[in-house]
C-alpha positions in Angstrom: -19.2 -9.8 58.4 -21.0 -12.8 59.6 -24.5 -13.5 58.0 -26.9 -16.2 59.1 -29.9 -16.2 56.7 -33.0 -18.3 57.3 -30.9 -21.0 59.0 -32.6 -24.4 59.9 -30.6 -27.1 61.9 -31.4 -30.4 63.6 -30.0 -32.1 66.7 -30.9 -35.9 66.6 -34.6 -36.0 65.7 -35.5 -32.5 66.7 -35.6 -29.3 64.5 -33.8 -26.9 66.8 -33.3 -23.9 64.7 -36.1 -22.9 62.2 -35.6 -19.9 60.1 -33.0 -18.1 62.1 -31.2 -14.9 60.7 -28.5 -12.7 62.2 -26.0 -10.3 60.9 -22.8 -9.2 62.7 -20.6 -6.6 61.4 -16.9 -6.8 61.5 -15.6 -5.9 65.1 -19.1 -6.0 66.6 -19.9 -8.1 69.7 -23.5 -9.5 69.7 -25.0 -11.2 72.7 -27.8 -13.6 72.3 -30.0 -14.6 75.3 -33.1 -16.5 75.8 -34.5 -19.4 78.1 -32.6 -22.8 78.3 -33.4 -25.0 75.6 -34.4 -22.5 72.9 -31.5 -23.1 70.6 -28.9 -20.5 71.4 -26.0 -23.1 71.7 -27.3 -24.9 68.5 -26.8 -21.6 66.7 -23.3 -21.3 67.5 -22.5 -24.8 66.6 -24.2 -24.2 63.4 -22.1 -21.3 62.7 -18.9 -23.3 63.6 -20.0 -26.1 61.4 -20.4 -28.6 64.3 -24.1 -29.6 63.6 -25.6 -30.1 60.2 -27.6 -27.3 58.6 -30.9 -28.6 56.8 -31.5 -25.2 55.1 -30.5 -21.6 55.0 -26.9 -20.3 54.8 -23.9 -19.2 56.8 -21.5 -16.6 55.1 -18.3 -15.1 56.4 -17.2 -12.0 54.5 -19.5 -12.9 51.5 -18.3 -16.4 51.3 -20.8 -19.4 51.9 -19.3 -21.6 54.3 -22.5 -23.4 55.1 -21.0 -27.0 54.1 -17.5 -26.1 54.6 -15.5 -28.2 57.1 -15.1 -26.6 60.6 -11.3 -26.2 60.4 -11.5 -24.1 57.2 -14.1 -21.7 58.4 -11.8 -19.3 60.4 -14.3 -19.5 63.4 -13.2 -20.2 67.0 -15.5 -21.3 69.7 -15.1 -21.4 73.4 -17.4 -23.9 75.1 -19.2 -23.5 78.4 -17.3 -26.4 79.8 -13.9 -25.1 78.3 -12.9 -28.6 76.8 -9.2 -28.4 77.5 -7.1 -31.1 76.4 -6.4 -33.2 79.7 -3.2 -34.7 78.3 -1.7 -31.4 77.4 -0.3 -28.7 79.7 -1.5 -25.1 79.4 1.1 -24.1 76.8 0.3 -27.1 74.6 -3.3 -26.5 74.8 -2.9 -22.8 73.7 -0.7 -23.7 71.0 -2.5 -26.8 69.5 -3.9 -25.0 66.5 -0.4 -23.5 65.9 1.3 -26.9 65.9 -1.4 -28.3 63.6 -0.9 -25.3 61.2 2.9 -26.4 61.2 4.1 -23.1 63.0 7.8 -23.7 63.8 8.5 -24.5 67.5 10.3 -21.5 68.3 7.8 -19.2 66.7 4.9 -21.1 68.4 6.6 -20.8 71.8 6.8 -16.9 71.5 3.2 -16.7 70.1 1.9 -19.1 73.0 3.8 -16.9 75.5 2.4 -13.7 74.0 -1.2 -15.3 74.4 -0.7 -16.3 77.9 0.3 -12.7 78.8 -2.6 -11.2 77.2 -5.1 -13.4 79.2 -3.3 -12.8 82.4 -1.5 -16.3 82.8 2.3 -15.4 82.6 4.2 -18.4 84.1 1.5 -20.8 83.6 2.7 -22.7 80.5 4.1 -25.8 82.1 1.1 -26.4 84.6 -1.4 -29.1 84.2 -4.7 -28.1 83.2 -6.3 -30.4 86.0 -5.0 -27.9 88.7 -6.5 -24.7 87.1 -9.3 -22.8 88.8 -12.4 -22.4 86.8 -11.4 -18.8 85.9 -7.9 -20.0 84.8 -9.2 -22.7 82.6 -11.6 -20.3 80.7 -8.7 -18.1 80.1 -6.8 -21.0 78.8 -9.6 -22.0 76.5 -10.0 -18.3 75.3 -6.2 -18.1 74.6 -6.3 -21.4 72.6 -9.1 -20.0 70.5 -7.7 -16.6 69.8 -4.3 -18.0 68.9 -5.8 -19.5 65.8 -6.7 -16.0 64.7 -10.4 -16.7 63.9 -12.5 -14.2 62.0 -15.2 -14.9 64.5 -15.2 -16.0 68.1 -18.2 -17.7 69.4 -18.8 -17.7 73.3 -21.2 -20.2 75.0 -21.9 -18.9 78.4 -18.5 -17.7 79.0 -18.7 -16.8 82.6 -20.8 -19.6 84.0 -19.8 -21.3 87.1 -17.6 -18.4 88.3 -18.1 -16.6 91.7 -18.9 -12.8 91.6 -15.3 -11.7 92.1 -13.8 -14.0 89.3 -16.7 -13.2 87.1 -16.4 -9.5 87.3 -12.5 -9.5 86.9 -12.8 -11.9 83.9 -15.6 -9.7 82.4 -13.5 -6.6 82.5 -10.4 -8.5 81.0 -12.5 -10.0 78.2 -13.9 -6.4 77.1 -10.5 -4.9 77.2 -9.0 -7.8 75.1 -11.7 -7.7 72.6 -11.7 -3.9 72.5 -7.7 -4.2 71.8 -8.2 -7.0 69.2 -11.4 -5.6 67.6 -12.6 -9.1 67.8 -16.0 -10.1 66.2 -17.8 -12.0 68.8 -21.2 -13.9 69.1 -22.1 -14.9 72.7 -24.9 -16.6 74.3 -25.9 -15.9 77.8 -28.6 -15.9 80.3 -27.4 -12.9 82.1 -28.5 -9.5 80.8 -26.0 -7.7 82.8 -23.3 -9.7 81.4 -24.5 -9.1 77.8 -24.6 -5.4 78.4 -21.3 -5.2 79.9 -19.6 -7.2 77.2 -21.5 -6.8 73.9 -22.2 -3.9 71.7 -25.6 -5.1 70.9 -28.0 -7.6 72.6 -30.9 -9.7 70.8 -33.6 -12.1 72.1 -33.2 -15.5 70.5 -36.9 -15.5 69.4 -36.4 -12.4 67.4 -34.0 -14.3 65.2 -36.7 -16.9 64.2 -38.9 -16.8 61.3 -42.1 -18.6 62.0 
């Protein structure tokens, strides 16, 4: 289970999170929505260990990870802008965490192919990421994150910038994949319909705040 307790965090000179608390059960998908600038993305970054926490705690399965380095938390994040490595092809992007973990080349290749199949990108391994559509790039980013077998997946506006057809297709594929994997997910979104379709539970950001 993921537990965020009375979390406070700063970005630059600004106190963005003030007493935020959230609990997410194993296999649960929770959507957090609220207006731009309220701190939704900062919450994900704090859970991932990418912004400093000034007080409060983040625990995963009862282990306090508040000060633990990002790479040791077992948390994966898909950013709004995907953040693919431009000098790697699709397969190299997906297999990055496996290579860092020292997985042998043949096993790594099989696992990458398996993830490309799961996200609907069979045959895309040798393609440059520069030539991908928006939907394809998001699938690569998702496969790269899931290939690391994270305990929790964080999604920052995962369907932003897609046309309606691509958005609906990716939404359905994501729901089916997360159902299959029983993935624990925290996502932020402005879209209530998107939140309802992909999550088990939706919360307003201001309800996570302790004044």
